[in-house]
KOLTOR-312065 format. One record per residue (C-alpha): residue number from 0; residue in three letters; x, y, z. Coordinates in nm, 4 decimals. Last residue first. Layout:
<recs>
<NUM; 'Ala'; <X; Y; Z>> ...
</recs>
This chain:
<recs>
<260; 'Unk'; <2.1639; 2.1801; 2.8277>> <259; 'Unk'; <1.8065; 2.2691; 2.9173>> <258; 'Unk'; <1.5010; 2.1247; 2.7409>> <257; 'Unk'; <1.2105; 2.3672; 2.7135>> <256; 'Unk'; <0.8735; 2.2671; 2.8564>> <255; 'Unk'; <0.6797; 2.4291; 2.5742>> <254; 'Unk'; <0.4074; 2.6630; 2.6954>> <253; 'Unk'; <0.0723; 2.6549; 2.5114>> <252; 'Unk'; <0.0249; 2.9535; 2.2815>> <251; 'Unk'; <-0.0999; 2.7470; 1.9880>> <250; 'Unk'; <-0.2151; 2.4067; 2.1038>> <249; 'Unk'; <-0.0403; 2.0712; 2.1002>> <248; 'Unk'; <-0.1644; 1.7143; 2.0535>> <247; 'Unk'; <0.0967; 1.4376; 2.0837>> <246; 'Unk'; <0.1067; 1.2327; 1.7630>> <245; 'Unk'; <0.4822; 1.1684; 1.7823>> <244; 'Unk'; <0.6390; 1.1747; 2.1308>> <243; 'Unk'; <0.8063; 1.4938; 2.2450>> <242; 'Unk'; <1.1800; 1.5359; 2.2993>> <241; 'Unk'; <1.2454; 1.8865; 2.4206>> <240; 'Unk'; <1.3063; 2.2012; 2.2140>> <239; 'Unk'; <1.6172; 2.3804; 2.3268>> <238; 'Unk'; <1.7518; 2.6117; 2.5950>> <237; 'Unk'; <2.1193; 2.6701; 2.6870>> <236; 'Unk'; <2.2304; 2.6853; 2.3255>> <235; 'Unk'; <2.2520; 2.4967; 2.0000>> <234; 'Unk'; <2.0375; 2.6504; 1.7244>> <233; 'Unk'; <1.6588; 2.6446; 1.7260>> <232; 'Unk'; <1.4451; 2.5089; 1.4416>> <231; 'Unk'; <1.0645; 2.5279; 1.4174>> <230; 'Unk'; <0.8935; 2.3281; 1.1399>> <229; 'Unk'; <0.5274; 2.3946; 1.0559>> <228; 'Unk'; <0.3093; 2.1603; 0.8513>> <227; 'Unk'; <-0.0096; 2.1822; 0.6437>> <226; 'Unk'; <-0.3868; 2.1794; 0.6365>> <225; 'Unk'; <-0.6718; 2.3413; 0.4378>> <224; 'Unk'; <-0.5464; 2.6980; 0.3996>> <223; 'Unk'; <-0.2494; 2.8310; 0.5907>> <222; 'Unk'; <-0.1832; 3.1627; 0.7617>> <221; 'Unk'; <0.1247; 3.3608; 0.8619>> <220; 'Unk'; <0.3495; 3.4990; 1.1359>> <219; 'Unk'; <0.1046; 3.6023; 1.4085>> <218; 'Unk'; <0.2732; 3.7196; 1.7281>> <217; 'Unk'; <0.2334; 3.4547; 1.9996>> <216; 'Unk'; <0.5650; 3.5065; 2.1739>> <215; 'Unk'; <0.6713; 3.8537; 2.0713>> <214; 'Unk'; <0.7916; 3.9680; 1.7333>> <213; 'Unk'; <1.0096; 4.2555; 1.6137>> <212; 'Unk'; <1.0411; 4.3238; 1.2417>> <211; 'Unk'; <1.0421; 4.1555; 0.9038>> <210; 'Unk'; <0.8018; 3.9829; 0.6633>> <209; 'Unk'; <0.4924; 3.9705; 0.8873>> <208; 'Unk'; <0.1518; 3.8242; 0.7993>> <207; 'Unk'; <0.2528; 3.5812; 0.5242>> <206; 'Unk'; <-0.0283; 3.4015; 0.3393>> <205; 'Unk'; <0.0232; 3.0403; 0.2251>> <204; 'Unk'; <-0.1603; 2.9750; -0.1029>> <203; 'Unk'; <-0.0443; 2.6311; -0.2115>> <202; 'Unk'; <-0.2587; 2.4470; 0.0392>> <201; 'Unk'; <-0.4546; 2.1898; -0.1667>> <200; 'Unk'; <-0.1530; 1.9567; -0.1460>> <199; 'Unk'; <0.0903; 2.1090; 0.1012>> <198; 'Unk'; <0.2968; 2.4177; 0.1757>> <197; 'Unk'; <0.5558; 2.4046; 0.4531>> <196; 'Unk'; <0.5777; 2.7060; 0.6838>> <195; 'Unk'; <0.9333; 2.7081; 0.8183>> <194; 'Unk'; <1.0356; 2.8869; 1.1383>> <193; 'Unk'; <1.4045; 2.9551; 1.1882>> <192; 'Unk'; <1.6385; 3.0438; 1.4724>> <191; 'Unk'; <1.9603; 3.2378; 1.5263>> <190; 'Unk'; <2.0738; 3.3554; 1.8731>> <189; 'Unk'; <2.0575; 3.7329; 1.9286>> <188; 'Unk'; <1.9446; 3.7180; 2.2921>> <187; 'Unk'; <1.5858; 3.8101; 2.1965>> <186; 'Unk'; <1.5865; 3.5277; 1.9437>> <185; 'Unk'; <1.6805; 3.6001; 1.5848>> <184; 'Unk'; <1.4757; 3.4839; 1.2899>> <183; 'Unk'; <1.4974; 3.3791; 0.9244>> <182; 'Unk'; <1.1404; 3.2784; 0.8360>> <181; 'Unk'; <1.1448; 3.0185; 0.5588>> <180; 'Unk'; <0.8362; 2.9928; 0.3379>> <179; 'Unk'; <0.7621; 2.6596; 0.1708>> <178; 'Unk'; <0.7038; 2.4736; -0.1549>> <177; 'Unk'; <0.7308; 2.0987; -0.1101>> <176; 'Unk'; <1.0428; 1.8936; -0.1833>> <175; 'Unk'; <1.2155; 1.9800; 0.1447>> <174; 'Unk'; <0.9218; 1.8589; 0.3530>> <173; 'Unk'; <0.8832; 1.5329; 0.1601>> <172; 'Unk'; <1.2417; 1.4147; 0.1969>> <171; 'Unk'; <1.1357; 1.0580; 0.1104>> <170; 'Unk'; <0.7620; 1.0035; 0.0569>> <169; 'Unk'; <0.6122; 0.6994; 0.2355>> <168; 'Unk'; <0.5724; 0.7935; 0.6012>> <167; 'Unk'; <0.5049; 1.1607; 0.5333>> <166; 'Unk'; <0.2242; 1.0631; 0.2936>> <165; 'Unk'; <0.0522; 0.8389; 0.5500>> <164; 'Unk'; <0.0930; 1.1080; 0.8221>> <163; 'Unk'; <-0.0688; 1.3949; 0.6279>> <162; 'Unk'; <0.1685; 1.6276; 0.4437>> <161; 'Unk'; <0.0113; 1.6028; 0.0976>> <160; 'Unk'; <0.2720; 1.6638; -0.1728>> <159; 'Unk'; <0.2769; 2.0153; -0.3161>> <158; 'Unk'; <0.5788; 2.0746; -0.5428>> <157; 'Unk'; <0.8496; 2.3301; -0.4903>> <156; 'Unk'; <0.9313; 2.7006; -0.4867>> <155; 'Unk'; <1.0972; 2.8579; -0.1861>> <154; 'Unk'; <0.9731; 3.1832; -0.0332>> <153; 'Unk'; <1.2310; 3.3582; 0.1905>> <152; 'Unk'; <1.1086; 3.5613; 0.4874>> <151; 'Unk'; <1.3415; 3.8182; 0.6425>> <150; 'Unk'; <1.4952; 3.9302; 0.9695>> <149; 'Unk'; <1.2033; 3.8252; 1.1890>> <148; 'Unk'; <1.2881; 3.9393; 1.5412>> <147; 'Unk'; <1.2799; 3.8119; 1.8946>> <146; 'Unk'; <1.0219; 3.6517; 2.1208>> <145; 'Unk'; <0.9555; 3.2819; 2.0767>> <144; 'Unk'; <0.7078; 3.0377; 1.9199>> <143; 'Unk'; <0.5813; 3.3058; 1.6797>> <142; 'Unk'; <0.2324; 3.2320; 1.5505>> <141; 'Unk'; <0.0804; 3.0265; 1.2696>> <140; 'Unk'; <-0.2850; 3.0635; 1.1726>> <139; 'Unk'; <-0.4794; 2.7581; 1.0633>> <138; 'Unk'; <-0.6918; 2.6607; 1.3639>> <137; 'Unk'; <-0.7237; 2.2858; 1.3141>> <136; 'Unk'; <-0.9985; 2.1054; 1.1236>> <135; 'Unk'; <-0.7898; 2.0310; 0.8139>> <134; 'Unk'; <-0.5032; 1.8763; 1.0177>> <133; 'Unk'; <-0.1999; 2.0848; 1.1112>> <132; 'Unk'; <0.1161; 1.8757; 1.1410>> <131; 'Unk'; <0.3936; 1.9950; 1.3725>> <130; 'Unk'; <0.7695; 1.9473; 1.3274>> <129; 'Unk'; <0.9793; 2.0588; 1.6249>> <128; 'Unk'; <1.3540; 2.1126; 1.6109>> <127; 'Unk'; <1.6721; 2.1146; 1.8154>> <126; 'Unk'; <2.0296; 2.2392; 1.7924>> <125; 'Unk'; <2.3367; 2.0568; 1.6603>> <124; 'Unk'; <2.3233; 2.2439; 1.3318>> <123; 'Unk'; <2.1539; 2.5855; 1.3623>> <122; 'Unk'; <2.4534; 2.8023; 1.2656>> <121; 'Unk'; <2.5459; 2.5666; 0.9784>> <120; 'Unk'; <2.1885; 2.5682; 0.8456>> <119; 'Unk'; <2.1909; 2.9486; 0.8320>> <118; 'Unk'; <2.5100; 2.9413; 0.6247>> <117; 'Unk'; <2.3904; 2.6593; 0.3972>> <116; 'Unk'; <2.0655; 2.8357; 0.3060>> <115; 'Unk'; <1.7969; 2.6408; 0.1190>> <114; 'Unk'; <1.6242; 2.6137; 0.4595>> <113; 'Unk'; <1.4979; 2.2564; 0.4287>> <112; 'Unk'; <1.7833; 2.1343; 0.2099>> <111; 'Unk'; <2.0473; 2.2973; 0.4340>> <110; 'Unk'; <1.8789; 2.1435; 0.7383>> <109; 'Unk'; <1.9344; 1.7991; 0.5906>> <108; 'Unk'; <1.6743; 1.5249; 0.5524>> <107; 'Unk'; <1.5469; 1.2298; 0.7550>> <106; 'Unk'; <1.3683; 0.8986; 0.7162>> <105; 'Unk'; <1.4105; 0.5909; 0.9376>> <104; 'Unk'; <1.1583; 0.7050; 1.1996>> <103; 'Unk'; <0.9716; 1.0017; 1.0603>> <102; 'Unk'; <1.0951; 1.3296; 0.9123>> <101; 'Unk'; <1.4047; 1.3493; 1.1326>> <100; 'Unk'; <1.6130; 1.6628; 1.0709>> <99; 'Unk'; <1.9839; 1.6157; 1.0000>> <98; 'Unk'; <2.2486; 1.8840; 1.0589>> <97; 'Unk'; <2.3999; 1.7188; 1.3653>> <96; 'Unk'; <2.1314; 1.4768; 1.4754>> <95; 'Unk'; <1.8860; 1.7445; 1.5777>> <94; 'Unk'; <1.7466; 1.7342; 1.9300>> <93; 'Unk'; <1.3727; 1.6961; 1.9903>> <92; 'Unk'; <1.0387; 1.6905; 1.8127>> <91; 'Unk'; <0.8911; 1.4731; 1.5381>> <90; 'Unk'; <0.5444; 1.4647; 1.3804>> <89; 'Unk'; <0.3734; 1.6391; 1.6717>> <88; 'Unk'; <0.0039; 1.7073; 1.6300>> <87; 'Unk'; <-0.1675; 2.0353; 1.5581>> <86; 'Unk'; <-0.2523; 2.3834; 1.6799>> <85; 'Unk'; <0.0121; 2.6416; 1.6062>> <84; 'Unk'; <0.3336; 2.8105; 1.7205>> <83; 'Unk'; <0.3789; 2.6089; 2.0416>> <82; 'Unk'; <0.5315; 2.8302; 2.3084>> <81; 'Unk'; <0.8912; 2.8987; 2.4108>> <80; 'Unk'; <1.0343; 3.1547; 2.6565>> <79; 'Unk'; <0.7184; 3.1206; 2.8683>> <78; 'Unk'; <0.4377; 3.3461; 2.9878>> <77; 'Unk'; <0.1767; 3.1354; 2.8110>> <76; 'Unk'; <-0.0287; 3.2786; 2.5249>> <75; 'Unk'; <-0.3928; 3.2705; 2.6330>> <74; 'Unk'; <-0.6312; 3.1274; 2.3741>> <73; 'Unk'; <-1.0026; 3.1812; 2.3210>> <72; 'Unk'; <-0.9730; 3.5100; 2.5113>> <71; 'Unk'; <-1.0541; 3.7285; 2.2116>> <70; 'Unk'; <-1.2167; 3.5204; 1.9373>> <69; 'Unk'; <-0.9870; 3.3169; 1.7147>> <68; 'Unk'; <-0.9414; 3.4050; 1.3495>> <67; 'Unk'; <-1.0715; 3.1957; 1.0579>> <66; 'Unk'; <-0.8198; 3.1097; 0.7835>> <65; 'Unk'; <-1.0063; 2.7943; 0.6736>> <64; 'Unk'; <-1.3336; 2.9934; 0.6799>> <63; 'Unk'; <-1.1953; 3.2485; 0.4333>> <62; 'Unk'; <-1.0974; 2.9699; 0.1928>> <61; 'Unk'; <-1.4378; 2.8061; 0.2341>> <60; 'Unk'; <-1.5979; 3.1285; 0.1191>> <59; 'Unk'; <-1.7813; 3.4421; 0.2397>> <58; 'Unk'; <-1.6974; 3.3901; 0.6086>> <57; 'Unk'; <-1.9494; 3.5773; 0.8276>> <56; 'Unk'; <-2.1688; 3.2647; 0.8464>> <55; 'Unk'; <-1.9803; 3.1298; 1.1477>> <54; 'Unk'; <-2.0696; 3.4255; 1.3647>> <53; 'Unk'; <-1.7860; 3.6264; 1.5242>> <52; 'Unk'; <-1.4318; 3.5481; 1.6397>> <51; 'Unk'; <-1.4325; 3.1683; 1.6203>> <50; 'Unk'; <-1.3488; 2.9671; 1.9323>> <49; 'Unk'; <-1.6937; 2.8087; 1.9666>> <48; 'Unk'; <-1.6626; 2.6695; 1.6133>> <47; 'Unk'; <-1.4086; 2.4078; 1.7226>> <46; 'Unk'; <-1.3086; 2.2145; 1.4094>> <45; 'Unk'; <-1.3297; 1.8337; 1.4374>> <44; 'Unk'; <-1.2936; 1.7452; 1.0694>> <43; 'Unk'; <-1.6398; 1.6107; 0.9784>> <42; 'Unk'; <-1.8314; 1.7976; 1.2501>> <41; 'Unk'; <-1.6586; 2.1264; 1.1706>> <40; 'Unk'; <-1.7068; 2.0739; 0.7964>> <39; 'Unk'; <-2.0783; 2.0048; 0.8449>> <38; 'Unk'; <-2.1041; 2.3203; 1.0563>> <37; 'Unk'; <-1.9247; 2.5142; 0.7836>> <36; 'Unk'; <-2.1616; 2.3875; 0.5144>> <35; 'Unk'; <-2.4793; 2.4434; 0.7163>> <34; 'Unk'; <-2.3821; 2.7968; 0.8205>> <33; 'Unk'; <-2.2533; 2.8949; 0.4772>> <32; 'Unk'; <-2.5462; 2.7908; 0.2612>> <31; 'Unk'; <-2.7890; 3.0613; 0.3784>> <30; 'Unk'; <-2.5155; 3.3262; 0.3231>> <29; 'Unk'; <-2.4681; 3.2407; -0.0432>> <28; 'Unk'; <-2.1087; 3.1248; -0.1007>> <27; 'Unk'; <-1.8323; 3.3243; -0.2667>> <26; 'Unk'; <-1.5909; 3.1026; -0.4696>> <25; 'Unk'; <-1.2505; 3.1039; -0.2954>> <24; 'Unk'; <-1.2597; 2.7299; -0.2213>> <23; 'Unk'; <-1.3033; 2.6500; -0.5921>> <22; 'Unk'; <-1.0068; 2.8624; -0.6996>> <21; 'Unk'; <-0.7851; 2.7050; -0.4372>> <20; 'Unk'; <-0.8899; 2.3552; -0.5452>> <19; 'Unk'; <-0.7854; 2.4416; -0.9001>> <18; 'Unk'; <-0.4473; 2.5691; -0.7764>> <17; 'Unk'; <-0.4048; 2.2490; -0.5732>> <16; 'Unk'; <-0.4856; 2.0347; -0.8780>> <15; 'Unk'; <-0.2248; 2.2201; -1.0840>> <14; 'Unk'; <0.0386; 2.1903; -0.8102>> <13; 'Unk'; <-0.0250; 1.8217; -0.7482>> <12; 'Unk'; <-0.0257; 1.6929; -1.1060>> <11; 'Unk'; <-0.0423; 1.3369; -0.9589>> <10; 'Unk'; <0.2394; 1.0972; -1.0516>> <9; 'Unk'; <0.4347; 1.1242; -0.7266>> <8; 'Unk'; <0.1239; 1.0838; -0.5146>> <7; 'Unk'; <0.0133; 0.7769; -0.7096>> <6; 'Unk'; <0.3530; 0.6050; -0.6931>> <5; 'Unk'; <0.4007; 0.6823; -0.3235>> <4; 'Unk'; <0.0518; 0.5520; -0.2429>> <3; 'Unk'; <0.1223; 0.2334; -0.4374>> <2; 'Unk'; <0.4507; 0.1817; -0.2541>> <1; 'Unk'; <0.2851; 0.2387; 0.0853>> <0; 'Unk'; <0.0000; 0.0000; 0.0000>> 
</recs>
């Protein structure tokens, strides 16, 4: 089954199909249709409509609904040096193996491939990383996991494989083959860091909220559509991302129990 899935996913015209899906999801919907459609979606994918800022039928299209904001007070960003940048489930999390990032057990890729920047990769090698999968029903805005500064955001072209667990398990180097946006960051103490928003099948329209400037824990960085993946990378230092078991549920703004070295 894994080989067949890999063959089908490789052969699909993923970018073209994703662009078509994007056009369909941006079609304005009549107001009477919205409430029923979005409630069906929430039931099907487990979205929490109680956290939405405003009535559910305010969103003119599926695309707008996917990017829905949270109401005030729905989330409290923890008073912590590190917080989770998004809702989702852990794919892998913990120390880097030199300059290698684990995709799943038995599959990894290099930092330089992920970041498309050998110099930045060299400064982060030996640090730690967290890879988080956002399912379709999750809140789809991505926030800063630390305080510091965004120096620049680099868009990288690529394909659009799905990033759900079955695809991640069968496609080698999936995250470095997909299109993505790399946030080059500095922590408050000047240490380098990176946040990578990985595009996915049906999610080729990542929106960037901030391209440079100061950020605090919980500042919005960008928005996804249907579902995707975020990778956070910290360089070696006194505080790093801890080992967390795959599939653990995390929530944007929740404190990360940082590993100390």
